[in-house]
C-alpha positions in Angstrom: 108.5 115.9 61.4 110.4 119.0 63.4 110.4 120.0 67.0 106.8 121.8 67.6 105.2 118.6 65.7 107.1 116.1 68.4 106.7 118.4 71.5 102.5 117.9 70.4 102.1 114.3 70.1 103.7 114.6 73.3 102.2 116.5 74.7 98.3 115.0 74.0 99.8 111.7 74.1 100.6 112.9 78.5 96.8 114.1 78.6 95.3 111.1 76.6 97.0 108.9 79.7 96.2 111.5 82.4 92.1 111.6 81.5 92.3 107.3 81.1 93.5 107.2 84.4 91.5 109.3 85.6 88.3 108.0 84.9 89.7 104.7 85.7 90.1 106.4 89.3 86.6 107.2 89.8 85.1 104.6 88.2 86.8 102.2 90.1 86.0 104.1 93.7 82.1 103.3 92.6 82.8 99.7 91.9 84.6 99.1 95.0 82.5 99.0 98.6 85.2 100.6 100.8 84.1 99.5 104.9 83.2 102.2 106.4 85.3 102.4 110.0 82.6 101.8 112.1 84.8 104.1 115.0 86.1 101.1 117.6 89.1 100.0 118.9 90.0 96.5 118.3 90.6 95.8 121.3 89.8 98.6 123.1 91.1 97.0 127.0 94.9 97.7 125.8 93.8 101.0 125.9 94.3 101.4 129.6 97.6 100.0 130.3 99.8 102.6 128.8 102.6 102.7 127.3 106.2 103.2 129.0 106.8 105.7 125.9 103.3 107.2 126.4 104.0 108.2 130.3 107.4 109.9 129.8 105.2 112.1 127.0 102.7 113.4 129.4 105.1 113.6 132.1 106.8 116.1 130.0 103.5 117.8 128.6 102.3 118.3 132.2 106.3 119.3 133.6 106.0 122.0 130.4 102.6 123.5 131.6 103.7 124.2 135.5 
């Protein structure tokens, strides 16, 4: 068996494996019911209390604008 035949076998095997994973990923997306994102925050009351890091970043942004 010469080198060209070995390379062809390796490339064909790789192509078959990649096609298998591609088909499997396409078909698994249709089977799985993913929960849709509602857009609601998990705890919106936490947004009313900014962290110290958020306040310091906001101060830096305001100082850059002035």
